[in-house]
mmCIF file as Biopython writes it, N, C-alpha, C and O atoms, coordinates in Angstrom:
data_model
#
loop_
_atom_site.group_PDB
_atom_site.id
_atom_site.type_symbol
_atom_site.label_atom_id
_atom_site.label_alt_id
_atom_site.label_comp_id
_atom_site.label_asym_id
_atom_site.label_entity_id
_atom_site.label_seq_id
_atom_site.pdbx_PDB_ins_code
_atom_site.Cartn_x
_atom_site.Cartn_y
_atom_site.Cartn_z
_atom_site.occupancy
_atom_site.B_iso_or_equiv
_atom_site.auth_seq_id
_atom_site.auth_asym_id
_atom_site.pdbx_PDB_model_num
ATOM 1   N N  . MET A ? 1  ? 0.806  -1.191 0.000   1.0 0.0 1  A 1 
ATOM 2   C CA . MET A ? 1  ? 0.000  0.000  0.000   1.0 0.0 1  A 1 
ATOM 3   C C  . MET A ? 1  ? 0.856  1.266  0.000   1.0 0.0 1  A 1 
ATOM 4   O O  . MET A ? 1  ? 0.433  2.318  -0.479  1.0 0.0 1  A 1 
ATOM 5   N N  . LYS A ? 2  ? 2.050  1.145  0.539   1.0 0.0 2  A 1 
ATOM 6   C CA . LYS A ? 2  ? 2.880  2.346  0.594   1.0 0.0 2  A 1 
ATOM 7   C C  . LYS A ? 2  ? 3.482  2.685  -0.773  1.0 0.0 2  A 1 
ATOM 8   O O  . LYS A ? 2  ? 4.034  3.771  -0.951  1.0 0.0 2  A 1 
ATOM 9   N N  . PHE A ? 3  ? 3.378  1.764  -1.742  1.0 0.0 3  A 1 
ATOM 10  C CA . PHE A ? 3  ? 3.854  2.056  -3.099  1.0 0.0 3  A 1 
ATOM 11  C C  . PHE A ? 3  ? 2.731  2.537  -4.007  1.0 0.0 3  A 1 
ATOM 12  O O  . PHE A ? 3  ? 2.996  3.072  -5.084  1.0 0.0 3  A 1 
ATOM 13  N N  . LEU A ? 4  ? 1.498  2.356  -3.595  1.0 0.0 4  A 1 
ATOM 14  C CA . LEU A ? 4  ? 0.355  2.679  -4.447  1.0 0.0 4  A 1 
ATOM 15  C C  . LEU A ? 4  ? 0.191  4.195  -4.629  1.0 0.0 4  A 1 
ATOM 16  O O  . LEU A ? 4  ? 0.024  4.661  -5.756  1.0 0.0 4  A 1 
ATOM 17  N N  . ILE A ? 5  ? 0.234  4.946  -3.567  1.0 0.0 5  A 1 
ATOM 18  C CA . ILE A ? 5  ? 0.013  6.396  -3.658  1.0 0.0 5  A 1 
ATOM 19  C C  . ILE A ? 5  ? 1.159  7.093  -4.397  1.0 0.0 5  A 1 
ATOM 20  O O  . ILE A ? 5  ? 0.882  7.888  -5.295  1.0 0.0 5  A 1 
ATOM 21  N N  . PRO A ? 6  ? 2.428  6.838  -4.068  1.0 0.0 6  A 1 
ATOM 22  C CA . PRO A ? 6  ? 3.493  7.487  -4.862  1.0 0.0 6  A 1 
ATOM 23  C C  . PRO A ? 6  ? 3.480  7.051  -6.330  1.0 0.0 6  A 1 
ATOM 24  O O  . PRO A ? 6  ? 3.799  7.847  -7.213  1.0 0.0 6  A 1 
ATOM 25  N N  . GLY A ? 7  ? 3.118  5.806  -6.593  1.0 0.0 7  A 1 
ATOM 26  C CA . GLY A ? 7  ? 3.042  5.341  -7.978  1.0 0.0 7  A 1 
ATOM 27  C C  . GLY A ? 7  ? 1.927  6.039  -8.739  1.0 0.0 7  A 1 
ATOM 28  O O  . GLY A ? 7  ? 2.102  6.396  -9.904  1.0 0.0 7  A 1 
ATOM 29  N N  . ALA A ? 8  ? 0.786  6.237  -8.096  1.0 0.0 8  A 1 
ATOM 30  C CA . ALA A ? 8  ? -0.331 6.928  -8.739  1.0 0.0 8  A 1 
ATOM 31  C C  . ALA A ? 8  ? 0.019  8.391  -8.981  1.0 0.0 8  A 1 
ATOM 32  O O  . ALA A ? 8  ? -0.308 8.944  -10.031 1.0 0.0 8  A 1 
ATOM 33  N N  . ILE A ? 9  ? 0.675  9.012  -8.023  1.0 0.0 9  A 1 
ATOM 34  C CA . ILE A ? 9  ? 1.078  10.409 -8.194  1.0 0.0 9  A 1 
ATOM 35  C C  . ILE A ? 9  ? 2.102  10.536 -9.318  1.0 0.0 9  A 1 
ATOM 36  O O  . ILE A ? 9  ? 2.046  11.476 -10.111 1.0 0.0 9  A 1 
ATOM 37  N N  . SER A ? 10 ? 3.021  9.606  -9.383  1.0 0.0 10 A 1 
ATOM 38  C CA . SER A ? 10 ? 4.030  9.614  -10.436 1.0 0.0 10 A 1 
ATOM 39  C C  . SER A ? 10 ? 3.400  9.394  -11.813 1.0 0.0 10 A 1 
ATOM 40  O O  . SER A ? 10 ? 3.773  10.057 -12.781 1.0 0.0 10 A 1 
ATOM 41  N N  . ALA A ? 11 ? 2.459  8.476  -11.900 1.0 0.0 11 A 1 
ATOM 42  C CA . ALA A ? 11 ? 1.778  8.220  -13.174 1.0 0.0 11 A 1 
ATOM 43  C C  . ALA A ? 11 ? 0.982  9.443  -13.608 1.0 0.0 11 A 1 
ATOM 44  O O  . ALA A ? 11 ? 0.993  9.808  -14.784 1.0 0.0 11 A 1 
ATOM 45  N N  . PHE A ? 12 ? 0.293  10.075 -12.665 1.0 0.0 12 A 1 
ATOM 46  C CA . PHE A ? 12 ? -0.481 11.280 -12.983 1.0 0.0 12 A 1 
ATOM 47  C C  . PHE A ? 12 ? 0.434  12.410 -13.448 1.0 0.0 12 A 1 
ATOM 48  O O  . PHE A ? 12 ? 0.134  13.091 -14.429 1.0 0.0 12 A 1 
ATOM 49  N N  . ALA A ? 13 ? 1.545  12.607 -12.747 1.0 0.0 13 A 1 
ATOM 50  C CA . ALA A ? 13 ? 2.483  13.668 -13.121 1.0 0.0 13 A 1 
ATOM 51  C C  . ALA A ? 13 ? 3.107  13.389 -14.489 1.0 0.0 13 A 1 
ATOM 52  O O  . ALA A ? 13 ? 3.258  14.305 -15.296 1.0 0.0 13 A 1 
ATOM 53  N N  . GLY A ? 14 ? 3.464  12.153 -14.750 1.0 0.0 14 A 1 
ATOM 54  C CA . GLY A ? 14 ? 4.050  11.802 -16.050 1.0 0.0 14 A 1 
ATOM 55  C C  . GLY A ? 14 ? 3.068  11.989 -17.184 1.0 0.0 14 A 1 
ATOM 56  O O  . GLY A ? 14 ? 3.434  12.482 -18.251 1.0 0.0 14 A 1 
ATOM 57  N N  . THR A ? 15 ? 1.827  11.600 -16.965 1.0 0.0 15 A 1 
ATOM 58  C CA . THR A ? 15 ? 0.796  11.765 -17.990 1.0 0.0 15 A 1 
ATOM 59  C C  . THR A ? 15 ? 0.529  13.241 -18.251 1.0 0.0 15 A 1 
ATOM 60  O O  . THR A ? 15 ? 0.382  13.654 -19.402 1.0 0.0 15 A 1 
ATOM 61  N N  . THR A ? 16 ? 0.467  14.028 -17.198 1.0 0.0 16 A 1 
ATOM 62  C CA . THR A ? 16 ? 0.227  15.469 -17.352 1.0 0.0 16 A 1 
ATOM 63  C C  . THR A ? 16 ? 1.375  16.143 -18.087 1.0 0.0 16 A 1 
ATOM 64  O O  . THR A ? 16 ? 1.143  16.958 -18.980 1.0 0.0 16 A 1 
ATOM 65  N N  . LEU A ? 17 ? 2.604  15.817 -17.725 1.0 0.0 17 A 1 
ATOM 66  C CA . LEU A ? 17 ? 3.757  16.412 -18.407 1.0 0.0 17 A 1 
ATOM 67  C C  . LEU A ? 17 ? 3.834  15.978 -19.870 1.0 0.0 17 A 1 
ATOM 68  O O  . LEU A ? 17 ? 4.166  16.785 -20.739 1.0 0.0 17 A 1 
ATOM 69  N N  . ALA A ? 18 ? 3.532  14.722 -20.145 1.0 0.0 18 A 1 
ATOM 70  C CA . ALA A ? 18 ? 3.554  14.243 -21.528 1.0 0.0 18 A 1 
ATOM 71  C C  . ALA A ? 18 ? 2.490  14.956 -22.356 1.0 0.0 18 A 1 
ATOM 72  O O  . ALA A ? 18 ? 2.744  15.342 -23.497 1.0 0.0 18 A 1 
ATOM 73  N N  . PHE A ? 19 ? 1.296  15.133 -21.784 1.0 0.0 19 A 1 
ATOM 74  C CA . PHE A ? 19 ? 0.228  15.833 -22.488 1.0 0.0 19 A 1 
ATOM 75  C C  . PHE A ? 19 ? 0.637  17.274 -22.777 1.0 0.0 19 A 1 
ATOM 76  O O  . PHE A ? 19 ? 0.437  17.765 -23.888 1.0 0.0 19 A 1 
ATOM 77  N N  . ALA A ? 20 ? 1.207  17.950 -21.786 1.0 0.0 20 A 1 
ATOM 78  C CA . ALA A ? 20 ? 1.649  19.332 -21.978 1.0 0.0 20 A 1 
ATOM 79  C C  . ALA A ? 20 ? 2.744  19.419 -23.037 1.0 0.0 20 A 1 
ATOM 80  O O  . ALA A ? 20 ? 2.758  20.355 -23.836 1.0 0.0 20 A 1 
ATOM 81  N N  . LEU A ? 21 ? 3.651  18.461 -23.051 1.0 0.0 21 A 1 
ATOM 82  C CA . LEU A ? 21 ? 4.727  18.453 -24.045 1.0 0.0 21 A 1 
ATOM 83  C C  . LEU A ? 21 ? 4.180  18.250 -25.454 1.0 0.0 21 A 1 
ATOM 84  O O  . LEU A ? 21 ? 4.627  18.912 -26.390 1.0 0.0 21 A 1 
ATOM 85  N N  . VAL A ? 22 ? 3.231  17.353 -25.613 1.0 0.0 22 A 1 
ATOM 86  C CA . VAL A ? 22 ? 2.640  17.102 -26.934 1.0 0.0 22 A 1 
ATOM 87  C C  . VAL A ? 22 ? 1.886  18.329 -27.420 1.0 0.0 22 A 1 
ATOM 88  O O  . VAL A ? 22 ? 2.015  18.709 -28.584 1.0 0.0 22 A 1 
ATOM 89  N N  . ILE A ? 23 ? 1.103  18.956 -26.552 1.0 0.0 23 A 1 
ATOM 90  C CA . ILE A ? 23 ? 0.349  20.145 -26.951 1.0 0.0 23 A 1 
ATOM 91  C C  . ILE A ? 23 ? 1.300  21.292 -27.309 1.0 0.0 23 A 1 
ATOM 92  O O  . ILE A ? 23 ? 1.080  21.984 -28.303 1.0 0.0 23 A 1 
ATOM 93  N N  . THR A ? 24 ? 2.342  21.498 -26.518 1.0 0.0 24 A 1 
ATOM 94  C CA . THR A ? 24 ? 3.311  22.552 -26.802 1.0 0.0 24 A 1 
ATOM 95  C C  . THR A ? 24 ? 4.055  22.286 -28.102 1.0 0.0 24 A 1 
ATOM 96  O O  . THR A ? 24 ? 4.227  23.196 -28.914 1.0 0.0 24 A 1 
ATOM 97  N N  . GLY A ? 25 ? 4.493  21.065 -28.306 1.0 0.0 25 A 1 
ATOM 98  C CA . GLY A ? 25 ? 5.198  20.724 -29.545 1.0 0.0 25 A 1 
ATOM 99  C C  . GLY A ? 25 ? 4.327  20.879 -30.763 1.0 0.0 25 A 1 
ATOM 100 O O  . GLY A ? 25 ? 4.791  21.344 -31.804 1.0 0.0 25 A 1 
ATOM 101 N N  . THR A ? 26 ? 3.067  20.494 -30.653 1.0 0.0 26 A 1 
ATOM 102 C CA . THR A ? 26 ? 2.139  20.634 -31.776 1.0 0.0 26 A 1 
ATOM 103 C C  . THR A ? 26 ? 1.880  22.097 -32.089 1.0 0.0 26 A 1 
ATOM 104 O O  . THR A ? 26 ? 1.786  22.478 -33.256 1.0 0.0 26 A 1 
ATOM 105 N N  . THR A ? 27 ? 1.765  22.913 -31.060 1.0 0.0 27 A 1 
ATOM 106 C CA . THR A ? 27 ? 1.526  24.339 -31.259 1.0 0.0 27 A 1 
ATOM 107 C C  . THR A ? 27 ? 2.685  25.000 -31.984 1.0 0.0 27 A 1 
ATOM 108 O O  . THR A ? 27 ? 2.473  25.819 -32.879 1.0 0.0 27 A 1 
ATOM 109 N N  . PHE A ? 28 ? 3.903  24.654 -31.609 1.0 0.0 28 A 1 
ATOM 110 C CA . PHE A ? 28 ? 5.056  25.260 -32.261 1.0 0.0 28 A 1 
ATOM 111 C C  . PHE A ? 28 ? 5.305  24.701 -33.660 1.0 0.0 28 A 1 
ATOM 112 O O  . PHE A ? 28 ? 5.919  25.379 -34.485 1.0 0.0 28 A 1 
ATOM 113 N N  . ALA A ? 29 ? 4.851  23.497 -33.946 1.0 0.0 29 A 1 
ATOM 114 C CA . ALA A ? 29 ? 5.142  22.865 -35.234 1.0 0.0 29 A 1 
ATOM 115 C C  . ALA A ? 29 ? 4.065  23.101 -36.278 1.0 0.0 29 A 1 
ATOM 116 O O  . ALA A ? 29 ? 4.282  22.808 -37.454 1.0 0.0 29 A 1 
ATOM 117 N N  . GLU A ? 30 ? 2.925  23.616 -35.889 1.0 0.0 30 A 1 
ATOM 118 C CA . GLU A ? 30 ? 1.840  23.755 -36.859 1.0 0.0 30 A 1 
ATOM 119 C C  . GLU A ? 30 ? 2.152  24.841 -37.865 1.0 0.0 30 A 1 
ATOM 120 O O  . GLU A ? 30 ? 2.838  25.819 -37.570 1.0 0.0 30 A 1 
ATOM 121 N N  . GLN A ? 31 ? 1.631  24.641 -39.057 1.0 0.0 31 A 1 
ATOM 122 C CA . GLN A ? 31 ? 1.813  25.605 -40.139 1.0 0.0 31 A 1 
ATOM 123 C C  . GLN A ? 31 ? 0.427  26.021 -40.593 1.0 0.0 31 A 1 
ATOM 124 O O  . GLN A ? 31 ? -0.279 25.256 -41.250 1.0 0.0 31 A 1 
ATOM 125 N N  . ASN A ? 32 ? 0.047  27.221 -40.245 1.0 0.0 32 A 1 
ATOM 126 C CA . ASN A ? 32 ? -1.282 27.677 -40.614 1.0 0.0 32 A 1 
ATOM 127 C C  . ASN A ? 32 ? -1.230 28.962 -41.431 1.0 0.0 32 A 1 
ATOM 128 O O  . ASN A ? 32 ? -2.129 29.799 -41.348 1.0 0.0 32 A 1 
ATOM 129 N N  . SER A ? 33 ? -0.187 29.107 -42.209 1.0 0.0 33 A 1 
ATOM 130 C CA . SER A ? 33 ? -0.110 30.233 -43.131 1.0 0.0 33 A 1 
ATOM 131 C C  . SER A ? 33 ? 0.312  29.705 -44.499 1.0 0.0 33 A 1 
ATOM 132 O O  . SER A ? 33 ? 1.140  28.802 -44.614 1.0 0.0 33 A 1 
ATOM 133 N N  . ARG A ? 34 ? -0.274 30.287 -45.509 1.0 0.0 34 A 1 
ATOM 134 C CA . ARG A ? 34 ? 0.037  29.851 -46.867 1.0 0.0 34 A 1 
ATOM 135 C C  . ARG A ? 34 ? 1.267  30.579 -47.376 1.0 0.0 34 A 1 
ATOM 136 O O  . ARG A ? 34 ? 1.446  31.763 -47.092 1.0 0.0 34 A 1 
ATOM 137 N N  . PRO A ? 35 ? 2.116  29.889 -48.121 1.0 0.0 35 A 1 
ATOM 138 C CA . PRO A ? 35 ? 3.295  30.565 -48.668 1.0 0.0 35 A 1 
ATOM 139 C C  . PRO A ? 35 ? 2.899  31.531 -49.784 1.0 0.0 35 A 1 
ATOM 140 O O  . PRO A ? 35 ? 1.919  31.309 -50.495 1.0 0.0 35 A 1 
ATOM 141 N N  . GLU A ? 36 ? 3.655  32.576 -49.924 1.0 0.0 36 A 1 
ATOM 142 C CA . GLU A ? 36 ? 3.422  33.533 -50.999 1.0 0.0 36 A 1 
ATOM 143 C C  . GLU A ? 36 ? 3.921  32.935 -52.312 1.0 0.0 36 A 1 
ATOM 144 O O  . GLU A ? 36 ? 5.018  32.379 -52.373 1.0 0.0 36 A 1 
ATOM 145 N N  . ILE A ? 37 ? 3.113  33.051 -53.352 1.0 0.0 37 A 1 
ATOM 146 C CA . ILE A ? 37 ? 3.471  32.520 -54.660 1.0 0.0 37 A 1 
ATOM 147 C C  . ILE A ? 37 ? 3.711  33.691 -55.596 1.0 0.0 37 A 1 
ATOM 148 O O  . ILE A ? 37 ? 2.874  34.585 -55.718 1.0 0.0 37 A 1 
ATOM 149 N N  . ASN A ? 38 ? 4.844  33.677 -56.244 1.0 0.0 38 A 1 
ATOM 150 C CA . ASN A ? 38 ? 5.183  34.723 -57.197 1.0 0.0 38 A 1 
ATOM 151 C C  . ASN A ? 38 ? 4.452  34.439 -58.499 1.0 0.0 38 A 1 
ATOM 152 O O  . ASN A ? 38 ? 4.791  33.492 -59.209 1.0 0.0 38 A 1 
ATOM 153 N N  . ARG A ? 39 ? 3.449  35.253 -58.818 1.0 0.0 39 A 1 
ATOM 154 C CA . ARG A ? 39 ? 2.639  35.052 -60.026 1.0 0.0 39 A 1 
ATOM 155 C C  . ARG A ? 39 ? 3.157  35.870 -61.209 1.0 0.0 39 A 1 
ATOM 156 O O  . ARG A ? 39 ? 2.562  35.838 -62.287 1.0 0.0 39 A 1 
ATOM 157 N N  . VAL A ? 40 ? 4.246  36.593 -61.024 1.0 0.0 40 A 1 
ATOM 158 C CA . VAL A ? 40 ? 4.799  37.399 -62.110 1.0 0.0 40 A 1 
ATOM 159 C C  . VAL A ? 40 ? 5.532  36.473 -63.067 1.0 0.0 40 A 1 
ATOM 160 O O  . VAL A ? 40 ? 6.386  35.688 -62.654 1.0 0.0 40 A 1 
ATOM 161 N N  . VAL A ? 41 ? 5.194  36.569 -64.347 1.0 0.0 41 A 1 
ATOM 162 C CA . VAL A ? 41 ? 5.828  35.726 -65.362 1.0 0.0 41 A 1 
ATOM 163 C C  . VAL A ? 41 ? 7.111  36.401 -65.803 1.0 0.0 41 A 1 
ATOM 164 O O  . VAL A ? 41 ? 7.091  37.515 -66.325 1.0 0.0 41 A 1 
ATOM 165 N N  . GLN A ? 42 ? 8.220  35.726 -65.594 1.0 0.0 42 A 1 
ATOM 166 C CA . GLN A ? 42 ? 9.517  36.252 -66.004 1.0 0.0 42 A 1 
ATOM 167 C C  . GLN A ? 42 ? 10.037 35.398 -67.153 1.0 0.0 42 A 1 
ATOM 168 O O  . GLN A ? 42 ? 9.736  34.209 -67.259 1.0 0.0 42 A 1 
ATOM 169 N N  . GLU A ? 43 ? 10.811 36.029 -67.993 1.0 0.0 43 A 1 
ATOM 170 C CA . GLU A ? 43 ? 11.255 35.350 -69.205 1.0 0.0 43 A 1 
ATOM 171 C C  . GLU A ? 43 ? 12.076 34.103 -68.901 1.0 0.0 43 A 1 
ATOM 172 O O  . GLU A ? 43 ? 11.939 33.099 -69.601 1.0 0.0 43 A 1 
ATOM 173 N N  . GLN A ? 44 ? 12.916 34.138 -67.887 1.0 0.0 44 A 1 
ATOM 174 C CA . GLN A ? 44 ? 13.739 32.970 -67.591 1.0 0.0 44 A 1 
ATOM 175 C C  . GLN A ? 44 ? 12.928 31.852 -66.924 1.0 0.0 44 A 1 
ATOM 176 O O  . GLN A ? 44 ? 13.393 30.715 -66.848 1.0 0.0 44 A 1 
ATOM 177 N N  . ASN A ? 45 ? 11.719 32.169 -66.441 1.0 0.0 45 A 1 
ATOM 178 C CA . ASN A ? 45 ? 10.883 31.144 -65.824 1.0 0.0 45 A 1 
ATOM 179 C C  . ASN A ? 45 ? 9.882  30.529 -66.791 1.0 0.0 45 A 1 
ATOM 180 O O  . ASN A ? 45 ? 9.161  29.599 -66.431 1.0 0.0 45 A 1 
ATOM 181 N N  . ASN A ? 46 ? 9.836  31.036 -67.999 1.0 0.0 46 A 1 
ATOM 182 C CA . ASN A ? 46 ? 8.880  30.521 -68.971 1.0 0.0 46 A 1 
ATOM 183 C C  . ASN A ? 46 ? 9.314  29.162 -69.497 1.0 0.0 46 A 1 
ATOM 184 O O  . ASN A ? 46 ? 10.502 28.842 -69.544 1.0 0.0 46 A 1 
ATOM 185 N N  . LEU A ? 47 ? 8.341  28.386 -69.884 1.0 0.0 47 A 1 
ATOM 186 C CA . LEU A ? 47 ? 8.604  27.098 -70.508 1.0 0.0 47 A 1 
ATOM 187 C C  . LEU A ? 47 ? 8.282  27.236 -71.985 1.0 0.0 47 A 1 
ATOM 188 O O  . LEU A ? 47 ? 7.123  27.439 -72.348 1.0 0.0 47 A 1 
ATOM 189 N N  . LEU A ? 48 ? 9.274  27.130 -72.828 1.0 0.0 48 A 1 
ATOM 190 C CA . LEU A ? 48 ? 9.138  27.291 -74.285 1.0 0.0 48 A 1 
ATOM 191 C C  . LEU A ? 48 ? 8.546  28.650 -74.641 1.0 0.0 48 A 1 
ATOM 192 O O  . LEU A ? 48 ? 7.731  28.764 -75.556 1.0 0.0 48 A 1 
ATOM 193 N N  . ASN A ? 49 ? 8.966  29.680 -73.908 1.0 0.0 49 A 1 
ATOM 194 C CA . ASN A ? 49 ? 8.556  31.065 -74.146 1.0 0.0 49 A 1 
ATOM 195 C C  . ASN A ? 49 ? 7.053  31.285 -73.996 1.0 0.0 49 A 1 
ATOM 196 O O  . ASN A ? 49 ? 6.492  32.200 -74.599 1.0 0.0 49 A 1 
ATOM 197 N N  . GLN A ? 50 ? 6.412  30.457 -73.201 1.0 0.0 50 A 1 
ATOM 198 C CA . GLN A ? 50 ? 4.983  30.656 -72.922 1.0 0.0 50 A 1 
ATOM 199 C C  . GLN A ? 50 ? 4.796  30.621 -71.411 1.0 0.0 50 A 1 
ATOM 200 O O  . GLN A ? 50 ? 5.492  29.878 -70.719 1.0 0.0 50 A 1 
ATOM 201 N N  . PRO A ? 51 ? 3.875  31.410 -70.897 1.0 0.0 51 A 1 
ATOM 202 C CA . PRO A ? 51 ? 3.628  31.351 -69.467 1.0 0.0 51 A 1 
ATOM 203 C C  . PRO A ? 51 ? 3.095  29.993 -69.067 1.0 0.0 51 A 1 
ATOM 204 O O  . PRO A ? 51 ? 2.450  29.301 -69.854 1.0 0.0 51 A 1 
ATOM 205 N N  . GLU A ? 52 ? 3.378  29.620 -67.816 1.0 0.0 52 A 1 
ATOM 206 C CA . GLU A ? 52 ? 2.971  28.293 -67.342 1.0 0.0 52 A 1 
ATOM 207 C C  . GLU A ? 52 ? 1.464  28.132 -67.360 1.0 0.0 52 A 1 
ATOM 208 O O  . GLU A ? 52 ? 0.966  27.051 -67.677 1.0 0.0 52 A 1 
ATOM 209 N N  . TYR A ? 53 ? 0.714  29.195 -67.022 1.0 0.0 53 A 1 
ATOM 210 C CA . TYR A ? 53 ? -0.744 29.107 -66.987 1.0 0.0 53 A 1 
ATOM 211 C C  . TYR A ? 53 ? -1.320 30.109 -67.976 1.0 0.0 53 A 1 
ATOM 212 O O  . TYR A ? 53 ? -2.017 31.043 -67.580 1.0 0.0 53 A 1 
ATOM 213 N N  . GLY A ? 54 ? -1.038 29.926 -69.241 1.0 0.0 54 A 1 
ATOM 214 C CA . GLY A ? 54 ? -1.509 30.851 -70.252 1.0 0.0 54 A 1 
ATOM 215 C C  . GLY A ? 54 ? -2.764 30.347 -70.936 1.0 0.0 54 A 1 
ATOM 216 O O  . GLY A ? 54 ? -3.309 29.301 -70.581 1.0 0.0 54 A 1 
ATOM 217 N N  . ALA A ? 55 ? -3.212 31.101 -71.914 1.0 0.0 55 A 1 
ATOM 218 C CA . ALA A ? 55 ? -4.392 30.703 -72.709 1.0 0.0 55 A 1 
ATOM 219 C C  . ALA A ? 55 ? -4.022 29.486 -73.549 1.0 0.0 55 A 1 
ATOM 220 O O  . ALA A ? 55 ? -2.896 29.367 -74.031 1.0 0.0 55 A 1 
ATOM 221 N N  . ARG A ? 56 ? -4.963 28.606 -73.711 1.0 0.0 56 A 1 
ATOM 222 C CA . ARG A ? 56 ? -4.679 27.386 -74.473 1.0 0.0 56 A 1 
ATOM 223 C C  . ARG A ? 56 ? -5.575 27.274 -75.665 1.0 0.0 56 A 1 
ATOM 224 O O  . ARG A ? 56 ? -5.477 26.308 -76.422 1.0 0.0 56 A 1 
#
């Protein structure tokens, strides 16, 4: 019985710390912004001298 209470407290503390670590890591790793796309057609970026998304 003397191992039950410290073991339960340790399990609770470990679970709480693991949950906090996962939430913190997920928050810092999330990507919720779209990258900027350069829509300006430049001559060196053209394929066969035609824009990539031109009239067909």
